[in-house]
C-alpha positions as a printed Julia matrix, in Angstrom:
148×3 Matrix{Float64}:
  -5.75   0.97  -27.43
  -7.76  -0.82  -24.28
  -5.78  -2.65  -21.89
  -7.14  -5.0   -19.71
  -5.36  -5.47  -16.41
  -6.0   -7.99  -14.33
  -2.68  -7.25  -11.92
  -0.95  -3.96  -10.54
   1.26  -1.83  -13.11
   2.65   1.59  -13.27
   1.85   3.69  -16.38
   3.68   7.04  -17.12
   3.29   9.86  -18.97
   6.08   9.0   -21.45
   6.26   7.29  -24.83
   8.93   4.81  -24.85
   8.86   1.33  -24.52
   8.17  -0.21  -21.4
   7.29  -3.83  -20.12
   4.18  -5.57  -19.4
   3.98  -9.44  -18.38
   6.56  -9.87  -20.8
   4.92  -8.25  -23.43
   6.99  -5.25  -25.32
   4.77  -2.44  -25.71
   5.45   0.28  -28.31
   2.67   3.44  -28.57
   2.72   6.72  -29.81
  -1.01   7.57  -27.98
  -0.44  11.1   -28.88
  -3.28  10.99  -30.49
  -4.66   7.61  -29.0
  -8.23   7.0   -26.65
  -7.02   4.65  -24.14
  -9.52   2.62  -21.57
  -7.44   1.29  -18.86
  -9.77  -1.83  -17.11
  -8.2   -2.1   -13.72
  -9.44  -5.39  -11.55
  -6.37  -4.45   -9.06
  -4.32  -1.54   -7.97
  -1.94   0.73  -10.0
   0.61   3.54   -9.8
   0.31   6.21  -11.92
   3.05   8.71  -12.71
   3.33  11.8   -14.56
   7.2   11.43  -15.35
   9.01   9.62  -18.04
  11.08   7.63  -15.26
  10.96   4.2   -15.06
   9.07   2.58  -12.2
   8.48  -0.73  -10.61
   5.25  -2.24   -9.12
   4.26  -5.65   -9.3
   6.99  -6.33  -12.15
   4.67  -4.82  -14.54
   5.85  -1.57  -15.91
   4.06   0.77  -19.08
   5.11   4.06  -20.17
   2.4    6.02  -21.31
   2.45   9.45  -23.09
  -1.19  11.08  -22.12
  -0.28  14.7   -22.83
  -3.1   14.65  -25.8
  -4.42  11.03  -25.15
  -7.95  10.11  -24.07
  -8.5    7.88  -21.11
 -10.75   5.49  -18.76
  -9.84   4.06  -15.82
 -12.3    1.84  -14.6
 -10.78   1.19  -11.08
 -11.65  -1.43   -8.69
  -9.65  -0.62   -5.78
  -8.21   2.47   -4.01
  -5.76   4.64   -5.89
  -4.28   7.98   -5.11
  -4.7   11.3    -8.15
  -1.93  14.22   -8.5
  -3.45  16.6   -10.5
  -4.66  20.19  -11.29
  -5.46  23.13   -9.72
  -8.95  24.31   -9.35
 -11.24  23.47   -6.31
 -14.22  21.11   -7.55
 -16.91  19.04   -4.83
 -18.37  15.63   -5.77
 -20.37  13.58   -3.94
 -19.08  15.23   -0.57
 -15.61  14.62   -1.73
 -13.65  17.83   -2.2
 -11.24  17.64   -5.75
  -9.4   20.35   -7.18
  -9.44  19.94  -10.42
  -7.83  22.76  -13.48
 -10.4   22.37  -16.06
  -8.81  25.2   -18.22
  -7.54  22.69  -20.68
  -9.12  19.28  -19.28
 -12.5   17.67  -19.41
 -12.52  14.94  -16.4
 -15.54  12.94  -15.18
 -15.78  10.66  -11.49
 -18.19   8.35  -10.96
 -17.15   7.61   -7.44
 -18.71   5.24   -5.53
 -16.33   4.51   -2.51
 -13.61   6.36   -1.34
 -10.35   7.22   -2.85
  -7.46  10.07   -2.75
  -7.64  12.82   -4.62
  -4.35  15.24   -4.72
  -3.51  18.06   -6.55
   0.52  17.65   -6.82
   2.85  16.78   -7.85
   4.31  14.56   -5.45
   3.53  10.96   -4.81
   1.5   10.56   -2.11
   0.56   7.16    0.11
  -2.77   5.68    0.45
  -2.52   1.89    0.96
   0.69   1.86   -0.27
  -0.72   2.77   -3.71
   0.88   5.66   -5.82
  -0.99   7.59   -9.05
   0.14  10.67  -10.49
  -1.21  12.17  -13.62
  -0.84  15.43  -15.34
  -4.33  15.71  -17.06
  -3.2   19.55  -18.28
  -4.2   18.47  -22.08
  -5.74  14.89  -21.2
  -9.16  14.29  -21.19
  -9.82  11.65  -18.73
 -13.06   9.51  -17.1
 -12.16   7.9   -13.79
 -15.01   5.03  -12.97
 -14.5    3.74   -9.19
 -15.19   1.3    -7.18
 -14.1    1.85   -4.28
 -13.91   4.27   -1.84
 -11.81   7.45   -1.71
 -10.69  10.06    0.45
  -9.9   13.5    -0.89
  -7.12  15.4     0.32
  -6.3   18.82   -0.73
  -5.13  22.49   -0.62
  -7.38  25.14   -0.89
  -6.35  28.24   -3.8
């Protein structure tokens, strides 16, 4: 699956039918490679509950999915449990079961938490324990984290 989005949306770590710009999408991504090309901020949650953002809703199970996020706006990433460093920005990442690549060109916020944080009104939560994810960011990021 490839989603080319030009508006904000919400992505959930689940597997039921959700709404996206009046288009119903039902997808089993347990073994699917997905690429998200986003031109605006979005909300990503690791939950099975429906959230709302600019009337765009997407529920997605990323537990066994390879995902690539090409973002052109700031976002918050909630994730794992090991301290990594990238381009003078602290990143906490659990690489025990996850392969992640961060290509950052500007600041963003990365959190290792299961709660929603706030940055420019954009919220993202993601469980990458069993997911291979690649984040290509073209906007600034700020990394806040807890040292283990």
